LUMMI-171444 format. One line per 5 residues: number of its first residue (from 1); their letters; for each residue x negated, y negated, z of N, C-alpha, C, CB. Coordinates in Angstrom, 2 decimals. Each point is the difference from the previous one (the first is absolute). Glycine has a CB too. Layout:
NUM	A	X,Y,Z,X,Y,Z,X,Y,Z,X,Y,Z | ...
This chain:
1	MPKTL	-0.85,1.21,-0.01,0.84,-1.21,0.01,-0.86,-1.23,-0.01,1.79,1.21,1.24 | -1.60,-2.18,-2.13,-0.78,-1.25,-0.06,0.16,-0.78,1.28,0.28,-0.09,-2.46 | -1.30,-0.65,2.80,-0.01,-0.84,1.21,0.99,-1.18,-0.19,-2.45,0.65,0.47 | 3.02,-1.10,0.65,0.75,-1.23,-0.02,-0.58,-1.00,0.95,2.01,1.25,-0.63 | -1.74,-2.54,0.39,-0.56,-1.07,0.86,1.13,-0.95,0.24,-2.39,0.21,-0.90
6	EVVCT	2.74,-0.45,2.19,1.04,-0.92,0.35,-0.64,-1.39,0.23,1.42,1.88,1.03 | -0.86,-2.94,-1.61,-0.62,-1.30,0.01,1.02,-1.03,0.32,-1.69,0.73,-1.64 | 1.22,-1.77,2.39,0.82,-1.16,0.30,-0.74,-1.27,-0.43,1.09,1.22,1.95 | -0.33,-2.20,-2.39,-0.59,-1.32,-0.40,0.26,-0.92,1.21,0.40,0.32,-2.62 | -1.44,-0.83,3.15,0.11,-0.83,1.23,0.00,-1.48,-0.29,-1.14,1.80,1.24
11	RNDCD	1.15,-2.19,-2.51,0.01,-1.44,-0.35,1.34,-0.60,0.44,-1.58,0.37,-2.00 | 1.52,-1.52,2.64,1.19,-0.71,0.48,0.97,-0.33,-1.06,-1.35,-0.90,1.75 | 0.88,0.58,-2.96,0.88,-0.43,-1.06,0.47,1.19,-0.89,-1.18,-2.23,0.03 | 0.93,3.49,0.40,0.44,1.18,-0.74,1.14,0.72,0.78,-2.35,0.24,-1.02 | 3.41,0.06,0.31,1.16,0.65,0.64,-0.01,1.53,-0.11,1.28,-2.07,-0.52
16	LDMFE	-2.35,2.68,-0.04,-0.06,1.40,-0.11,-0.20,0.64,1.37,-0.89,-0.24,-2.31 | 1.67,1.23,2.66,-0.17,0.66,1.26,-1.13,1.02,-0.03,2.40,-0.37,0.42 | -2.21,1.41,-1.18,-1.06,0.99,-0.15,0.27,0.79,-1.30,-0.34,0.18,2.57 | -0.74,0.49,-3.02,0.13,0.84,-1.20,-0.96,1.16,0.17,0.65,-1.96,-1.49 | -0.44,2.98,0.63,-0.82,1.18,0.09,-0.61,0.28,-1.35,1.42,0.92,1.85
21	LHYQY	-2.73,-0.66,-1.84,-0.74,0.29,-1.22,-0.15,1.57,-0.07,-1.29,-2.33,0.08 | 1.57,2.85,-1.21,-0.16,1.44,-0.22,-1.21,0.20,-0.94,2.53,0.45,0.33 | -3.58,0.11,0.14,-1.21,0.19,-0.82,0.14,1.18,-0.89,-1.38,-1.03,1.76 | 0.70,1.00,-2.91,-0.17,1.14,-0.85,-1.20,0.76,0.52,1.01,-1.17,-2.02 | -1.13,2.43,1.63,-1.13,0.80,0.41,-1.33,-0.62,-0.53,1.50,2.09,0.03
26	SMPDG	-1.43,-2.81,-1.12,-1.25,-0.52,-0.62,-0.45,-1.32,0.67,0.66,1.07,-2.21 | 0.06,-1.58,3.16,-0.40,-1.24,0.73,-1.33,0.25,0.67,2.41,-0.69,0.41 | -3.38,-0.17,-0.57,-1.33,0.19,0.63,0.11,0.07,1.52,-1.06,-1.21,-1.92 | 0.29,2.07,2.56,-0.09,0.07,1.44,-0.44,-1.35,0.54,-0.53,2.47,-0.10 | 1.08,-2.83,1.23,-0.34,-1.27,0.65,0.84,-1.19,-0.47,-2.29,0.90,0.24
31	TGVEA	3.24,-0.69,-1.19,0.85,-1.09,-0.43,0.92,-0.34,1.14,-0.11,0.70,-2.42 | 0.15,-1.97,2.75,0.82,-0.47,1.10,0.80,-1.20,-0.39,-1.65,0.87,1.57 | 2.26,-1.49,-0.56,0.90,-1.13,-0.19,-0.68,-1.19,-0.72,1.23,0.74,2.09 | -2.54,-0.88,-1.91,-0.74,-1.09,-0.61,0.01,0.06,-1.51,-1.42,-0.06,2.00 | 1.77,1.21,-2.58,-0.01,0.14,-1.46,1.33,-0.44,-0.66,-1.63,1.87,0.30
36	FSCPY	2.57,-2.34,0.55,1.35,-0.26,-0.54,0.39,-1.44,0.33,0.68,2.46,0.26 | 0.39,-2.97,-0.90,0.56,-1.29,0.34,1.51,0.23,0.23,-1.79,-1.31,-1.38 | 2.39,0.38,2.07,1.41,0.09,0.31,0.87,-0.09,-1.24,-0.49,-0.99,2.21 | 1.43,1.93,-2.40,0.86,-0.04,-1.18,0.99,-1.16,0.05,-0.23,2.48,-0.19 | 0.42,-3.07,1.31,0.99,-1.13,0.16,-0.65,-1.34,-0.20,1.32,1.36,1.59
41	CGESG	-2.34,-1.66,-0.82,-0.64,-1.33,-0.09,-1.26,0.02,-0.87,0.90,-0.52,2.28 | -1.39,1.65,-2.58,-1.19,0.10,-0.87,-1.32,-0.21,0.64,1.44,-0.72,-1.70 | -1.49,0.46,3.01,-1.23,-0.21,0.73,-0.55,1.26,0.61,0.76,-2.26,0.46 | -2.06,2.38,-0.27,-0.57,1.16,0.57,-0.52,-0.26,1.44,-0.58,0.76,-2.33 | 0.41,-2.06,2.66,-0.59,-0.36,1.29,0.81,0.37,1.20,-1.04,-1.80,-1.16
46	GLEEI	2.35,1.99,1.07,0.84,0.27,1.18,0.39,1.43,0.14,0.83,-2.24,-0.17 | -1.31,3.14,-0.69,0.38,1.41,0.11,-0.72,0.72,1.11,0.46,-0.01,-2.39 | 0.28,0.81,3.11,-0.52,0.83,1.08,0.63,1.36,-0.02,-0.42,-2.01,1.36 | -0.39,3.02,-1.12,0.51,1.37,0.04,0.71,0.16,1.34,-1.88,0.91,-1.52 | 3.04,-0.24,1.51,0.69,0.35,1.25,0.06,1.52,0.13,1.38,-2.14,-0.09
51	HV	-1.44,2.58,1.28,0.05,1.44,0.25,1.33,0.35,0.65,-2.52,0.11,0.24 | 3.37,0.61,-0.93,1.31,0.35,0.51,0.07,1.46,0.43,0.98,-1.75,-1.47
């Protein structure tokens, strides 16, 4: 089963609550939240991984 990553955007001006990334098996090891940007506001600086 491919890995999933739960992410929240913490920027004050972004209304996105949380989202989940579903990796493909070919995703390089060590890929983390820093490789992505928020699908709502487009910024990457406010993304944080959450552990549920």
